[in-house]
Every structure is written in structure tokens, then in C-alpha cells.
N, C-alpha and C positions, 0 to 999 in steps of 0.2 A: 571378504567383501569390504571394500573401502567405505567409510562413512560418507554420506552425501552432504555436501556443504550447501546450505541455503542462506541467502542473504537475510540479515536480521532487519525486518521492517515491521510496521505496525499491523500488517495483514498476513495471515497464514491461510492459504487455500489447501484444504486437506484432500481435494479430489485426486491428486497425483500420488497419494501415499496409500500403502496397503493398510487395511483396518488393524491388523495385528501390530503394526509399527506405531500407531497413533498415541498410545499412552506414553511411551518413552519419548517420542517426538515432541509431544506437548510439554512434557517436563523440561526437556532440554531447551526448547524454544522459549518458554516463559522465563527460565533462568537467564538465558542470553539477553532477552529483552530487558530484564531488570539490570543486568550488568551494563547494558548500553544506554540506560536511562529512559527506556520506553516503558511507560506505565499504563497505557491504554492500548489494547490490541483488539483486532477483529479476527475471529476464527470463522472461516467459511467451511461449513460442513455439508451444505446442500439441504434441500427440502425433502425430497423423497418421502419415505414413510415415517421419518423422524427417528429411526433407529440410531443413526450416527450422531444426531443431535443429542439424544438422551445419553449416549455413551460419553460424548465430549463433555457435556454438562455435569455428568457424574464424576468425571476426572477433575474438572474444575472445582466442584463442590468439596472435594477431598484434598485439595492442594493448599498448603500453607502459603504458596506464592500468590494466591488469588484473594483479593479483598472482596470483590463482588463480580457478578456477571448478569447479563440480561440479553433478551433477544435484541437483535439490531433493528433500528428503525427501517421502514420500508425502503428508503433510498440507499440503505447500506446492506441490503440483502434480506431484510425482514426475518422471518423465522428460519431462513436458510443460513443465518450467520449469528454468532454470539459475540457481543461486546464484553470485554473483560477488563476490569480494573485490577491492576497488580498492586501488591503490597510493597510500597516503597521502603518500608522498614525491614524487609526481609534480608537485605544486603548484609552479607557477613563482612566483618572487618570495618564496618562503617562507624566512624567515631562521632558523627554528627547526628 
């Protein structure tokens, strides 16, 4: 199966992805964001029962790419989305 190319933007909507693909997807997405100079992103996981949110935030909590994260404000999805601040200094080969 060919990898799916997604455009690198500051928002990732997880509704179209299978739950089992999300851990690897998040890692790859956050890495690409840092490579593209995007350091603030919004992950849309949906509201539902909060299962996907807990899963996503657990992944973020254990990622060295992530500086911090919090629930999005109401106008950006509220508790159905998570705002993520990425670690600018994670870039490998960065001389500055």
C-alpha cells in the first residue's frame, strides 16, 4: 500500500484516519511541521466520548517533539481539538 501524502498545514483533522494509524501519523506529521517551520498546530480529534482525545494527548505527552499542548479555545474546536506547541530546538542538524 502506498503512503498517503497529506499537505503539511497547521491543522490536522484525524476524522479521516483509522485509529490504529494515528500514533505513526502524528509522529510523522509533527516531524514534518517542524521541518517546515510550523511550530503551532491544531489537532482535531473530535468530541465524542473523549477516547480519541485521551489517546492523542497521551501520544503528545510522550513526544520529544512537543513543548506543550492544551484544549483549543471554543472558536477553534473547544475540547474537540488540541493546540500543540512544538519544540523548535528539536531540529537535527540545526547550527543555530
